[in-house]
SERO-4910 file (N, C-alpha, C, O; in steps of 0.05 Angstrom, whole numbers):
BEGIN
 pado doro    nc1    nc2    nc3   cac1   cac2   cac3    cc1    cc2    cc3    oc1    oc2    oc3
  Met    A     17    -24      0      0      0      0     18     25      0     37     27     16
  Ser    A     12     44    -18     27     68    -19     22     86      5      2     82     19
  Leu    A     39    106     10     36    124     33     10    139     30     -4    143     50
  Ala    A      3    148      6    -21    163      2    -46    147      8    -64    156     21
  Leu    A    -46    121      0    -68    104      6    -70     98     35    -92     97     46
  Ala    A    -47     95     49    -48     90     78    -59    113     93    -75    110    111
  Leu    A    -52    138     84    -62    162     98    -92    164     93   -107    173    111
  Asp    A   -102    156     70   -130    157     64   -145    136     81   -168    141     89
  Ala    A   -132    113     85   -145     91     99   -148     97    129   -167     88    142
  Ala    A   -129    112    141   -130    117    170   -155    132    178   -168    123    198
  Pro    A   -164    154    165   -189    166    173   -213    148    170   -232    149    186
  Asp    A   -212    131    149   -234    112    144   -236     92    167   -258     86    177
  Ala    A   -213     82    177   -213     63    199   -223     76    224   -239     64    239
  Ala    A   -215    101    229   -224    115    253   -254    120    251   -268    118    271
  Ala    A   -264    127    228   -293    132    224   -309    106    229   -330    106    241
  Asp    A   -298     84    219   -311     58    223   -312     51    252   -333     42    262
  Ala    A   -290     55    267   -290     49    295   -309     67    310   -323     57    328
  Ala    A   -311     92    303   -330    110    316   -359    102    311   -376    103    328
  Ala    A   -364     92    286   -391     84    279   -398     58    295   -421     56    304
  Arg    A   -379     40    297   -384     15    312   -390     21    341   -408     10    353
  Arg    A   -374     40    352   -378     47    380   -406     60    384   -420     54    404
  Ala    A   -413     78    366   -439     92    368   -461     72    367   -481     74    382
  Ala    A   -459     52    349   -480     32    347   -481     15    373   -502      8    382
  Met    A   -457      8    384   -456     -8    408   -469      7    432   -484     -5    447
  Glu    A   -464     33    434   -475     49    456   -505     52    452   -520     52    471
  Ala    A   -514     55    427   -543     57    422   -557     31    429   -579     31    440
  Asp    A   -545      8    421   -557    -18    428   -558    -22    458   -578    -32    469
  Ala    A   -537    -13    472   -536    -17    501   -558      0    514   -571     -9    533
  Ala    A   -561     25    505   -581     43    517   -609     31    513   -626     31    531
  Ala    A   -615     20    489   -641      8    484   -645    -17    501   -666    -21    512
  Ala    A   -624    -33    504   -625    -57    520   -630    -50    550   -646    -63    563
  Glu    A   -616    -29    560   -620    -21    587   -649    -13    592   -660    -20    613
  Arg    A   -661      1    574   -690      9    577   -707    -16    578   -726    -18    593
  Arg    A   -701    -35    560   -717    -59    559   -714    -77    584   -732    -90    593
  Leu    A   -689    -76    595   -683    -94    618   -690    -81    645   -688    -93    666
  Ala    A   -699    -56    644   -705    -42    669   -726    -57    686   -724    -58    710
  Ala    A   -746    -68    672   -767    -82    686   -756   -108    699   -764   -115    721
  Glu    A   -737   -121    685   -725   -145    697   -708   -138    722   -709   -153    741
  Arg    A   -694   -116    720   -678   -107    744   -697   -102    767   -692   -110    790
  Ala    A   -719    -88    762   -738    -82    784   -750   -107    795   -755   -109    819
  Arg    A   -756   -127    778   -767   -152    787   -748   -166    805   -756   -177    826
  Leu    A   -722   -167    798   -702   -181    814   -699   -167    841   -697   -180    862
  Leu    A   -698   -140    841   -694   -125    865   -718   -128    884   -715   -127    909
  Ala    A   -741   -133    873   -765   -136    889   -768   -164    901   -785   -169    919
  Asp    A   -752   -183    892   -753   -210    902   -737   -213    928   -713   -212    926
  Pro    A   -750   -216    951   -735   -217    976   -716   -241    978   -695   -240    990
  Gly    A   -724   -263    966   -707   -287    966   -683   -283    949   -661   -293    956
  Phe    A   -685   -269    927   -663   -265    909   -642   -247    922   -618   -253    920
  Met    A   -650   -226    936   -631   -207    948   -623   -215    977   -609   -200    990
  Gln    A   -632   -238    986   -627   -245   1014   -598   -251   1018   -585   -266   1003
  Ile    A   -587   -240   1040   -559   -246   1048   -559   -270   1067   -573   -270   1087
  Arg    A   -543   -289   1061   -542   -314   1076   -514   -317   1090   -495   -324   1077
  Asp    A   -513   -311   1116   -488   -313   1130   -476   -340   1128   -452   -343   1125
  Arg    A   -493   -361   1131   -483   -389   1131   -469   -395   1104   -450   -410   1104
  Tyr    A   -479   -385   1082   -467   -390   1056   -439   -379   1056   -420   -393   1047
  Phe    A   -435   -355   1066   -408   -343   1066   -390   -358   1086   -366   -362   1080
  Leu    A   -400   -366   1108   -384   -380   1128   -375   -407   1116   -352   -416   1122
  Trp    A   -391   -419   1100   -383   -444   1087   -360   -439   1068   -342   -455   1066
  Arg    A   -361   -417   1053   -339   -410   1035   -313   -405   1051   -292   -412   1042
  Met    A   -316   -393   1075   -292   -388   1092   -281   -415   1102   -257   -417   1105
  Ala    A   -299   -434   1107   -289   -460   1116   -274   -473   1093   -253   -486   1098
  Glu    A   -283   -470   1069   -268   -480   1046   -240   -467   1044   -220   -481   1041
  Gln    A   -239   -441   1047   -214   -427   1047   -195   -437   1069   -171   -442   1065
  Gly    A   -207   -441   1093   -190   -450   1115   -179   -478   1110   -156   -484   1117
  Ala    A   -195   -495   1098   -185   -523   1092   -162   -522   1072   -143   -536   1075
  Ile    A   -165   -506   1051   -144   -504   1031   -118   -492   1043    -96   -501   1039
  Trp    A   -122   -471   1060   -100   -458   1073    -86   -478   1092    -61   -480   1093
  Gly    A   -102   -494   1106    -90   -514   1124    -74   -534   1110    -52   -542   1119
  Ala    A    -84   -543   1087    -69   -563   1071    -43   -551   1061    -22   -563   1062
  Gly    A    -44   -525   1052    -20   -512   1043      0   -508   1066     24   -511   1062
  Ala    A    -10   -501   1089      8   -497   1112     22   -522   1120     45   -522   1127
  Trp    A      7   -545   1119     19   -571   1126     41   -578   1106     63   -587   1114
  Leu    A     36   -574   1081     56   -580   1060     80   -562   1064    103   -572   1061
  Ala    A     76   -537   1070     98   -518   1071    115   -522   1096    139   -518   1095
  Leu    A    102   -528   1118    117   -530   1144    121   -558   1154    138   -563   1171
  Gly    A    104   -577   1145    104   -603   1158    117   -625   1142    120   -647   1152
  Thr    A    126   -620   1118    137   -642   1101    167   -641   1100    180   -662   1099
  Gly    A    179   -617   1099    208   -615   1096    218   -623   1068    242   -625   1064
  Ile    A    199   -626   1049    207   -634   1021    202   -609   1004    179   -600   1001
  Leu    A    223   -598    992    221   -572    979    199   -571    958    183   -551    958
  Pro    A    196   -590    939    174   -588    920    147   -587    933    129   -572    924
  Leu    A    143   -602    955    117   -601    969    114   -575    984     92   -565    986
  Gln    A    136   -564    994    134   -538   1007    126   -516    987    110   -499    993
  Ile    A    137   -518    963    130   -498    942    100   -502    934     86   -482    931
  Leu    A     91   -527    932     63   -532    926     46   -520    949     25   -508    943
  Gly    A     54   -523    974     40   -511    996     38   -481    994     16   -469    998
  Ala    A     60   -468    986     60   -439    983     41   -430    961     28   -410    962
  Val    A     40   -446    939     21   -440    917     -8   -443    926    -24   -426    920
  Leu    A    -14   -464    942    -41   -467    952    -49   -443    970    -71   -433    968
  Ile    A    -30   -435    987    -36   -412   1005    -39   -387    988    -56   -370    994
  Gly    A    -23   -384    967    -25   -361    950    -52   -360    936    -64   -339    932
  Ala    A    -62   -384    928    -89   -385    916   -110   -375    936   -129   -361    928
  Val    A   -107   -383    961   -126   -374    982   -125   -344    984   -146   -331    986
  Tyr    A   -101   -332    985    -98   -304    989   -110   -288    965   -122   -267    968
  Ala    A   -106   -299    940   -118   -286    917   -148   -287    918   -162   -267    913
  Arg    A   -159   -310    926   -188   -313    928   -199   -295    951   -222   -286    950
  Asn    A   -182   -291    972   -191   -275    994   -201   -247    985   -220   -236    996
  Leu    A   -187   -236    964   -196   -210    954   -224   -211    943   -239   -192    945
  Glu    A   -231   -233    930   -258   -235    919   -278   -237    941   -300   -226    938
  Phe    A   -272   -250    963   -290   -251    986   -291   -224   1000   -312   -216   1010
  Ala    A   -268   -211   1002   -267   -184   1014   -284   -165    997   -297   -146   1008
  His    A   -285   -169    971   -302   -153    954   -331   -156    961   -346   -136    960
  Glu    A   -340   -180    968   -367   -183    977   -372   -168   1003   -392   -155   1006
  Cys    A   -352   -169   1021   -355   -154   1046   -357   -124   1042   -372   -111   1056
  Met    A   -343   -113   1022   -344    -84   1018   -370    -76   1006   -378    -52   1008
  His    A   -384    -94    993   -412    -88    984   -432    -94   1006   -456    -90   1002
  Phe    A   -423   -104   1029   -440   -111   1052   -461   -132   1045   -484   -131   1053
  Ile    A   -452   -152   1029   -470   -173   1021   -459   -200   1029   -471   -221   1023
  Ala    A   -437   -201   1045   -428   -226   1055   -443   -234   1081   -451   -257   1084
  Phe    A   -446   -214   1098   -460   -218   1123   -482   -196   1126   -480   -175   1114
  Arg    A   -502   -202   1142   -523   -182   1147   -513   -159   1163   -523   -136   1161
  Ser    A   -493   -164   1180   -482   -143   1198   -460   -127   1183   -441   -139   1173
  Arg    A   -463   -101   1182   -443    -84   1169   -416    -86   1184   -395    -86   1172
  Arg    A   -418    -87   1211   -393    -89   1227   -378   -115   1221   -354   -114   1218
  Val    A   -393   -137   1219   -379   -162   1213   -367   -161   1185   -345   -172   1181
  Asn    A   -381   -150   1166   -370   -146   1139   -343   -131   1140   -324   -139   1127
  Arg    A   -342   -110   1156   -318    -94   1157   -295   -110   1170   -272   -110   1160
  Val    A   -301   -124   1192   -280   -139   1207   -269   -161   1189   -245   -164   1186
  Val    A   -287   -178   1178   -279   -200   1162   -265   -190   1136   -245   -201   1128
  Gly    A   -277   -170   1124   -264   -159   1099   -237   -148   1104   -219   -152   1087
  Thr    A   -232   -135   1127   -206   -125   1134   -186   -148   1136   -164   -146   1125
  Ala    A   -193   -169   1149   -175   -192   1152   -169   -205   1126   -146   -213   1120
  Leu    A   -189   -209   1109   -186   -223   1084   -168   -206   1065   -150   -217   1052
  Ala    A   -173   -180   1063   -158   -164   1044   -129   -161   1053   -111   -159   1036
  Met    A   -124   -161   1079    -97   -156   1089    -78   -178   1080    -54   -173   1078
  Thr    A    -88   -202   1075    -70   -224   1067    -55   -218   1041    -34   -228   1036
  Leu    A    -67   -200   1024    -54   -192    999    -45   -163   1001    -43   -149    981
  Leu    A    -40   -154   1026    -30   -127   1032    -49   -106   1019    -40    -86   1008
  Thr    A    -75   -110   1022    -95    -91   1012   -110    -80   1036   -120    -95   1053
  Asn    A   -112    -54   1037   -127    -41   1058   -157    -40   1051   -165    -27   1032
  Phe    A   -173    -55   1067   -201    -58   1061   -215    -31   1058   -230    -27   1039
  Glu    A   -211    -13   1077   -226     12   1077   -217     30   1054   -234     43   1042
  Glu    A   -192     30   1048   -182     46   1025   -194     34    999   -203     49    982
  Trp    A   -194      8    996   -205     -4    972   -235      0    971   -245      4    949
  Arg    A   -249     -1    993   -278      3    993   -285     31    982   -304     33    967
  Val    A   -270     51    990   -276     78    980   -271     80    950   -287     91    935
  Ser    A   -248     70    941   -241     71    913   -260     54    896   -267     60    873
  His    A   -269     32    908   -287     14    893   -314     26    890   -327     21    869
  Ala    A   -323     42    909   -348     56    905   -347     75    882   -366     77    866
  Arg    A   -324     89    878   -320    106    855   -319     90    829   -329     98    809
  His    A   -307     66    831   -305     49    808   -332     41    797   -336     38    773
  His    A   -352     37    815   -378     29    805   -393     53    793   -413     49    779
  Val    A   -384     77    797   -394    100    783   -380    104    757   -393    111    736
  Asp    A   -354    100    757   -338    103    733   -317     81    733   -298     81    749
  Val    A   -320     61    716   -303     37    717   -274     44    710   -256     28    715
  Arg    A   -269     68    699   -241     75    694   -226     80    721   -201     80    721
  Asp    A   -240     85    742   -228     89    768   -222     62    781   -239     51    796
  Glu    A   -199     51    775   -191     25    784   -173     27    809   -153     41    808
  Gly    A   -180     14    830   -164     15    854   -140     -5    852   -121     -2    868
  Phe    A   -141    -24    833   -120    -44    831   -114    -47    801   -121    -68    789
  Ala    A   -101    -27    789    -98    -26    760    -71    -38    752    -52    -39    768
  Tyr    A    -70    -48    727    -46    -61    718    -33    -48    693    -10    -53    687
  Gln    A    -48    -31    680    -38    -17    657    -25    -36    637     -2    -32    630
  Pro    A    -40    -56    628    -27    -77    610    -18    -66    584      0    -77    572
  Ala    A    -31    -44    574    -23    -34    548      6    -23    548     18    -20    526
  Ala    A     16    -17    571     43     -6    573     65    -27    575     89    -20    577
  Ile    A     58    -52    573     78    -74    576     94    -76    550     84    -85    529
  Arg    A    119    -67    551    136    -67    528    162    -83    531    178    -85    513
  Asn    A    166    -95    555    189   -112    560    183   -132    582    162   -130    595
  Trp    A    201   -151    586    197   -172    606    195   -161    634    180   -171    650
  Trp    A    211   -140    640    210   -129    667    182   -118    673    172   -123    695
  Leu    A    170   -104    654    144    -92    659    123   -114    662    104   -111    677
  Leu    A    126   -136    647    107   -158    649    108   -169    678     87   -173    690
  Trp    A    132   -175    687    134   -187    714    127   -167    736    118   -174    757
  Arg    A    132   -141    731    124   -121    750     94   -120    753     84   -116    776
  Asn    A     80   -125    732     50   -126    733     41   -152    745     24   -153    763
  Leu    A     53   -175    736     44   -201    746     48   -203    776     32   -215    790
  Leu    A     70   -192    786     77   -195    815     66   -171    831     71   -170    855
  Ala    A     51   -153    819     39   -130    833     60   -115    850     54   -107    872
  Leu    A     84   -111    839    105    -98    854     98    -70    862    105    -61    884
  Asp    A     84    -55    844     77    -28    851     57    -28    874     58    -10    892
  His    A     38    -47    874     19    -49    896     32    -54    923     26    -41    942
  Phe    A     51    -73    923     64    -80    948     82    -58    958     82    -52    982
  Arg    A     96    -45    939    113    -22    948     95      0    959    103     12    980
  Ala    A     73      6    947     55     28    957     44     20    984     42     37   1001
  Ala    A     36     -5    987     25    -14   1013     45    -11   1035     39     -1   1057
  Leu    A     70    -19   1030     91    -17   1051     97     13   1057    101     20   1080
  Gly    A     97     30   1037    101     58   1041     79     70   1058     84     87   1075
  Lys    A     54     62   1053     32     72   1069     32     62   1097     23     76   1116
  Cys    A     42     37   1101     45     27   1128     64     44   1144     59     52   1167
  Val    A     86     52   1132    106     69   1145     94     96   1151     97    107   1173
  Ala    A     80    108   1132     68    134   1136     47    133   1158     45    152   1174
  Ala    A     31    112   1159     11    110   1180     24    107   1208     14    120   1227
  Val    A     44     91   1210     58     87   1236     71    113   1245     72    119   1269
  Arg    A     82    128   1226     96    153   1233     78    177   1236     87    199   1240
  Gly    A     52    172   1233     33    194   1236     32    214   1213     25    237   1217
  Arg    A     40    205   1189     41    222   1166     19    217   1146     22    223   1122
  Met    A     -2    204   1155    -25    199   1138    -48    217   1147    -54    217   1171
  Pro    A    -61    232   1129    -82    250   1137   -106    236   1150   -114    215   1141
  Val    A   -117    248   1171   -140    237   1185   -160    260   1189   -160    272   1210
  Arg    A   -176    265   1168   -194    287   1170   -223    278   1171   -242    294   1173
  Ser    A   -227    252   1171   -254    241   1172   -253    213   1184   -232    202   1188
  Arg    A   -277    202   1190   -278    175   1201   -267    155   1180   -253    136   1188
  Ser    A   -273    159   1155   -263    141   1134   -233    142   1133   -220    121   1131
  Glu    A   -220    166   1134   -191    167   1133   -179    155   1158   -157    143   1156
  Arg    A   -192    157   1181   -182    145   1205   -182    114   1203   -163    101   1211
  Arg    A   -203    104   1191   -204     75   1186   -182     66   1168   -170     44   1172
  Val    A   -177     81   1147   -155     74   1128   -129     74   1143   -113     55   1140
  Arg    A   -123     95   1158    -98     96   1173    -96     73   1193    -74     60   1195
  Asp    A   -117     67   1207   -116     45   1227   -112     19   1213    -98      1   1223
  Gly    A   -123     16   1189   -119     -9   1174    -90    -13   1166    -79    -35   1168
  Phe    A    -76      9   1158    -48      6   1151    -31      2   1176    -11    -12   1175
  Arg    A    -39     13   1199    -24      8   1224    -27    -21   1232     -8    -33   1241
  Leu    A    -51    -32   1229    -55    -60   1235    -38    -78   1216    -26    -97   1225
  Met    A    -38    -71   1191    -22    -86   1172      8    -85   1179     21   -105   1178
  Ala    A     17    -61   1187     45    -58   1194     52    -75   1219     73    -88   1220
  Ala    A     33    -76   1238     38    -92   1262     39   -121   1256     56   -136   1267
  Cys    A     22   -131   1238     22   -159   1230     47   -166   1215     59   -187   1221
  Leu    A     56   -149   1197     81   -154   1183    105   -155   1201    122   -173   1200
  Ala    A    106   -135   1219    129   -133   1238    129   -157   1257    150   -168   1263
  Gly    A    105   -165   1266    103   -188   1283    111   -214   1270    125   -230   1282
  Gly    A    104   -217   1244    112   -241   1230    142   -243   1226    154   -264   1231
  Val    A    155   -220   1218    184   -220   1215    197   -225   1242    216   -241   1243
  Ala    A    188   -212   1263    200   -216   1289    198   -245   1299    217   -255   1311
  Phe    A    175   -257   1294    172   -285   1302    192   -303   1289    205   -319   1302
  Asp    A    196   -300   1262    215   -316   1248    244   -312   1259    259   -331   1262
  Leu    A    251   -286   1263    278   -280   1272    283   -290   1301    305   -300   1307
  Leu    A    263   -288   1318    267   -296   1346    266   -326   1350    281   -337   1367
  Thr    A    250   -340   1334    248   -369   1337    266   -385   1318    271   -408   1323
  Gly    A    275   -371   1297    291   -386   1277    275   -404   1260    285   -421   1245
  Gln    A    248   -402   1261    230   -418   1245    218   -401   1223    208   -380   1228
  Pro    A    219   -411   1198    209   -395   1175    179   -396   1172    169   -401   1150
  Val    A    164   -390   1193    135   -391   1192    124   -369   1175    108   -374   1156
  Phe    A    131   -344   1181    122   -321   1165    131   -324   1136    116   -318   1118
  Leu    A    156   -334   1132    166   -336   1105    149   -354   1088    142   -347   1066
  Trp    A    141   -378   1099    126   -397   1083     96   -392   1084     82   -400   1065
  Leu    A     86   -380   1105     57   -377   1107     46   -350   1097     22   -346   1094
  Trp    A     64   -331   1092     55   -305   1083     72   -293   1061     62   -286   1040
  Phe    A     98   -290   1066    115   -276   1047    117   -291   1020    110   -279   1000
  Leu    A    126   -316   1020    129   -330    995    102   -334    981    102   -333    956
  Pro    A     80   -340    995     55   -343    981     45   -318    966     28   -320    949
  Leu    A     56   -295    973     48   -270    959     56   -271    930     44   -258    913
  Ile    A     77   -287    923     85   -289    895     63   -302    878     53   -290    859
  Pro    A     55   -327    885     33   -339    869      6   -324    873    -10   -323    854
  Ala    A      2   -312    896    -23   -298    901    -25   -274    882    -47   -270    870
  Ala    A     -4   -259    878     -4   -237    859    -10   -246    831    -25   -233    816
  Ile    A      2   -268    823     -2   -278    795    -30   -288    792    -43   -282    771
  Phe    A    -41   -303    811    -69   -311    810    -87   -287    808   -106   -286    792
  Asn    A    -82   -267    825   -100   -244    826    -99   -228    800   -120   -218    792
  Phe    A    -76   -226    788    -74   -213    762    -93   -225    742   -107   -211    727
  His    A    -93   -252    741   -109   -266    721   -139   -266    729   -156   -270    711
  Ile    A   -145   -263    754   -173   -261    762   -185   -234    754   -207   -232    744
  Gln    A   -169   -212    760   -180   -185    757   -177   -173    729   -194   -157    721
  Leu    A   -156   -180    715   -151   -167    689   -174   -168    669   -180   -148    657
  Pro    A   -188   -191    666   -209   -192    645   -233   -175    651   -249   -171    633
  Glu    A   -237   -165    675   -261   -152    683   -270   -130    664   -293   -129    656
  His    A   -251   -112    656   -259    -90    639   -239    -86    616   -242    -67    600
  Phe    A   -219   -102    614   -198    -99    594   -210    -99    566   -223   -118    558
  Gly    A   -205    -77    550   -215    -76    523   -244    -68    520   -254    -68    498
  Cys    A   -257    -62    542   -286    -55    541   -289    -25    538   -269    -10    538
  Val    A   -313    -16    534   -319     13    531   -321     25    559   -343     26    570
  Met    A   -299     33    570   -298     40    598   -308     68    605   -311     74    628
  Asp    A   -312     84    585   -322    111    591   -352    113    586   -363    134    581
  Asn    A   -365     90    588   -394     89    586   -405     76    612   -393     57    622
  Gly    A   -428     85    622   -438     76    647   -454     50    646   -462     40    667
  Ser    A   -458     38    623   -473     14    621   -456    -11    624   -436    -14    610
  Ala    A   -463    -28    643   -448    -53    647   -450    -71    623   -434    -90    620
  Leu    A   -469    -66    605   -472    -83    582   -449    -80    563   -443    -97    546
  Ile    A   -434    -57    564   -412    -53    546   -386    -45    561   -365    -44    548
  Asn    A   -387    -40    587   -362    -33    601   -350    -56    618   -329    -52    631
  Ser    A   -363    -79    618   -354   -101    634   -356   -127    618   -369   -128    597
  Arg    A   -343   -148    627   -341   -173    612   -352   -196    627   -351   -197    652
  Thr    A   -363   -216    612   -371   -241    624   -356   -263    609   -353   -263    585
  Ile    A   -346   -283    624   -332   -305    613   -346   -331    619   -351   -337    643
  Thr    A   -353   -347    599   -364   -373    603   -342   -392    610   -323   -395    596
  Thr    A   -345   -406    633   -323   -423    641   -335   -447    657   -359   -450    660
  Ser    A   -317   -464    666   -325   -488    681   -336   -481    709   -330   -459    719
  Arg    A   -350   -499    721   -360   -494    748   -336   -491    767   -337   -475    786
  Phe    A   -315   -506    763   -291   -504    780   -279   -476    779   -274   -464    800
  Leu    A   -274   -466    755   -262   -439    753   -281   -417    763   -272   -398    775
  Ser    A   -307   -420    758   -326   -401    769   -325   -401    799   -327   -380    812
  Trp    A   -323   -425    811   -319   -428    840   -293   -415    849   -293   -400    868
  Phe    A   -272   -420    834   -246   -410    842   -245   -379    842   -234   -367    861
  Val    A   -257   -366    822   -257   -337    821   -281   -325    835   -286   -301    834
  Asn    A   -296   -342    849   -319   -333    865   -339   -317    848   -349   -296    855
  Gly    A   -345   -328    824   -365   -315    807   -355   -291    792   -371   -277    779
  Asn    A   -329   -285    793   -319   -260    780   -320   -263    749   -318   -243    735
  Asn    A   -324   -287    739   -328   -290    710   -354   -277    701   -356   -270    677
  Phe    A   -372   -273    719   -397   -258    713   -395   -229    721   -413   -218    734
  His    A   -373   -216    714   -368   -189    724   -388   -169    713   -395   -150    727
  Ala    A   -397   -173    688   -417   -155    677   -443   -157    694   -456   -136    698
  Ser    A   -450   -180    702   -474   -184    719   -470   -169    745   -489   -156    755
  His    A   -446   -170    757   -442   -156    782   -445   -126    778   -457   -113    795
  His    A   -434   -115    757   -437    -86    752   -466    -78    745   -474    -56    751
  Trp    A   -480    -96    733   -507    -90    725   -526    -89    750   -545    -73    750
  Leu    A   -520   -105    770   -536   -105    795   -516   -109    818   -513   -131    828
  Ala    A   -503    -87    826   -479    -89    843   -484   -100    871   -467   -112    883
  Asn    A   -508    -97    881   -514   -105    909   -527   -133    910   -537   -141    931
  Ala    A   -528   -146    888   -539   -174    888   -519   -193    900   -495   -190    895
  Pro    A   -527   -212    915   -509   -233    926   -493   -246    903   -504   -251    882
  Ile    A   -468   -252    908   -451   -265    888   -463   -291    877   -460   -297    854
  Arg    A   -476   -306    895   -488   -332    886   -509   -328    865   -517   -348    852
  Gln    A   -519   -303    861   -541   -298    842   -531   -288    815   -547   -283    797
  Leu    A   -505   -286    812   -494   -274    787   -501   -290    762   -506   -279    741
  Ala    A   -500   -317    765   -507   -334    742   -536   -329    733   -542   -329    709
  Arg    A   -553   -325    752   -582   -320    746   -584   -293    731   -600   -290    713
  Ile    A   -569   -273    740   -570   -247    727   -559   -250    698   -570   -238    680
  Asp    A   -538   -266    695   -526   -269    669   -547   -281    649   -547   -274    626
  Ala    A   -564   -299    659   -584   -310    642   -603   -289    631   -615   -292    610
  Val    A   -606   -267    646   -624   -245    638   -610   -227    618   -623   -218    598
  Ile    A   -585   -221    622   -572   -200    606   -552   -210    585   -543   -194    569
  His    A   -545   -236    585   -523   -246    569   -527   -239    539   -507   -232    526
  Ala    A   -551   -241    529   -555   -236    500   -549   -208    493   -544   -202    469
  Asp    A   -550   -189    512   -545   -161    506   -517   -152    513   -511   -128    511
  Leu    A   -500   -170    522   -472   -162    530   -455   -159    505   -456   -175    486
  Ala    A   -439   -138    505   -421   -133    482   -395   -149    485   -382   -155    465
  His    A   -387   -155    509   -361   -167    514   -365   -193    529   -367   -194    553
  Thr    A   -365   -215    514   -367   -242    526   -344   -259    515   -334   -255    492
  Glu    A   -336   -278    530   -315   -296    522   -324   -325    527   -337   -331    546
  Pro    A   -316   -343    509   -324   -372    512   -306   -386    533   -313   -408    541
  Ser    A   -283   -374    540   -265   -387    560   -244   -367    569   -239   -347    555
  Tyr    A   -232   -373    592   -209   -357    601   -186   -362    582   -170   -343    577
  Ala    A   -183   -387    573   -160   -393    555   -161   -376    530   -140   -366    521
  Gly    A   -185   -372    519   -187   -355    495   -179   -326    500   -165   -314    485
  Phe    A   -189   -315    523   -183   -288    530   -153   -284    534   -141   -266    522
  Phe    A   -141   -301    550   -113   -297    557    -95   -305    534    -72   -296    532
  Gly    A   -104   -323    516    -89   -330    493    -84   -305    475    -62   -299    467
  Arg    A   -106   -290    470   -104   -265    455    -87   -244    470    -71   -230    458
  Tyr    A    -92   -242    496    -78   -222    512    -48   -226    511    -33   -207    506
  Tyr    A    -39   -251    516    -10   -256    517      2   -255    489     26   -248    487
  Arg    A    -13   -262    468     -2   -258    442      4   -229    436     25   -222    425
  Glu    A    -14   -211    445     -9   -182    442     14   -173    459     31   -157    450
  Val    A     16   -182    484     37   -174    502     64   -183    490     83   -167    489
  Phe    A     66   -208    481     91   -218    471     99   -204    445    122   -199    439
  Arg    A     79   -197    429     84   -181    405     95   -154    412    114   -144    399
  Asn    A     84   -141    433     95   -116    442    124   -118    451    140   -101    446
  Ile    A    129   -140    466    156   -144    477    176   -148    455    199   -139    456
  Arg    A    168   -163    434    186   -169    413    189   -147    393    207   -147    376
  Ala    A    172   -127    394    172   -105    375    198    -89    377    208    -86    399
  Pro    A    209    -80    354    234    -65    355    231    -40    373    210    -28    374
  Lys    A    252    -33    387    251    -10    404    245     15    388    257     20    367
  Gly    A    227     31    398    219     56    385    197     52    364    189     72    352
  Ala    A    188     27    361    167     22    341    141     34    352    136     33    376
  Ala    A    124     44    334     99     56    342     80     34    349     57     40    356
***
């Protein structure tokens, strides 16, 4: 193609993309009007919106059993490959903990708001996430999905270092440790009850981290190392792959969940593992619905969703092909 033809084609491509987007937004607006009655019907169903404490406690029992198995492998076998497997299992628990903490921040895990806060704080802390800080940013996220409290900026990945920096959430961990120091030294603003809760959360996190390190140093036993520090590596990688598909490549400057969020069709096991996060469009469409109801919501809205995937493998296959293409691209290439 000659340069003149290429220059002519660029405006045409931009115009086509704008037309496709306009059509997508018009379809979403029409679908939202049509689905309004379905949303009202679901909200009016007391059984549908009912919060079941026992259901969430059962999920916590599952988490505890997996964590216990990982802890035994890591500390009780003395066989390095099994210890690594144990750390991976614990890391999976910590990554899933954020999905359960997410329920707590919507106050749909337990009927008691206080219990949601206490349990959510404990769950989020395992991945060095401040529950109260995340809760505030997450409320903004549901107004504007571009406001991400745990962002990865995947489009900026141009080399192997940036890929691993994102996979391991190094920026998140560095920021969390910095905020722990600021909170302990009294350099974190406290102008409201919410900010005081955030500060206290980082102080609690700092105390737990310091206590874990001190325990290992004083006893000579690598308990903190195997039960918290090393599991953060697989936990970050698991969490990256759980959260990335939620809005990646969607129309994020539009308020309709039908086009700004994604749903992935997957196995019952993977849906269990991500705690229903594969139905992320359903969650944004009806944010205060219990997580166990997301599949039912998907049955209502799936036909009108703009971003659906037949599998996680398909989504990440395309994602990593693009990432590897970016990494292999000549330096300075557009």
